[in-house]
N, C-alpha and C positions, 0 to 999 in steps of 0.2 A: 720378620722381612712384609715390609707395608705395601702394596700393591699399588699403585699409580691409577688413580682414578681415571677415567675417558668422561666427559665434561662436553656436551654440546650445544650452543642457541644457534638458534638456527629464526628466521622470520618468513613466514608465511603468508600469501593472500588468502584473503578470507570475505565471504561475501554476502553479508545482512541488509536484511529490506527492513527499512523503516516507514511505516505508516505516519502519514502527517496530517494535520487540517490547518488549510489555511485562510482565514479570515478580510477578507481587503473592507476597505473604511466605505462609508455611505454618509453621504449628506442627516443622515438623521444620528449617523453616530461615528465617529471619526477614529475611535479605538481601532488596531488592525494588529493582526499578532499569528504566530504560530503555535501549533501544538503540533508534540509526539504522541500517538498512540498505539506506542506496541510494537516490538523489533521482533523480524522472525528470520527465522532461515532461509524459508526458500519465496522466492516470490508469488506462487499460487494461495499462498494461506496469507501471504502480506494482501495482494489480491484480495483475494476472499471477505477479508476481517476492512480493507478500505473501501470496502461495498457495500458492505452492511448497515457501516457506522453511514455511510453518504444516504443508504436508504434511509435508516431509522433518522435520521433528520428533516430528511424532505419530509417524508410523514409527519414527524411531529410539526412541522414549520405548516404542514397542507398543500405545499407547492407542488402543483401538475407533472406529472414527468417530465414534459417537452420544459420547465419553467429553466431559461437560463442565468439564474442567479445559483444555482448551486451546480458543480465540475463533478460526474461520477470519475475514479481513477480511469488511466488509460493501461490497458492490458503491453503487458511488453511485448515486442515486436513476434508474431506466433504464437505468440500463446492463444491456447483454444479459451472460445469462453459460450458458453450458453446464451441462449437471446437475455434469459434475465442477467446474467452477468457474472452468474457464481459458474466456476472454473469445469471445464467441461472434461467429459476422456480425451484422449490423443486421437489424431486425427477427425473430429466434428471440426467445423468450418469457422471461420477466425473471422471475430467482427473486426470492424474500423473504424 
């Protein structure tokens, strides 16, 4: 006797966070573009990676902390971060 198998397909939502880098054109360099620097399961990890990449590039270029040529990633609404931008413990003040 052959038992009838039960097979089911479902569509389920999945949220992923992708770190990207965008470079706008300048008078000296007309090229612009966007590149992906990783895909992560949660916002906290993606934010920490994006912030670290941005900090490293700013340091490499020798730009100051308030230089407007580089933009740090914005944390998600209500997302807690330490003053240096690294994710902090729950309940910490939120940088806006």
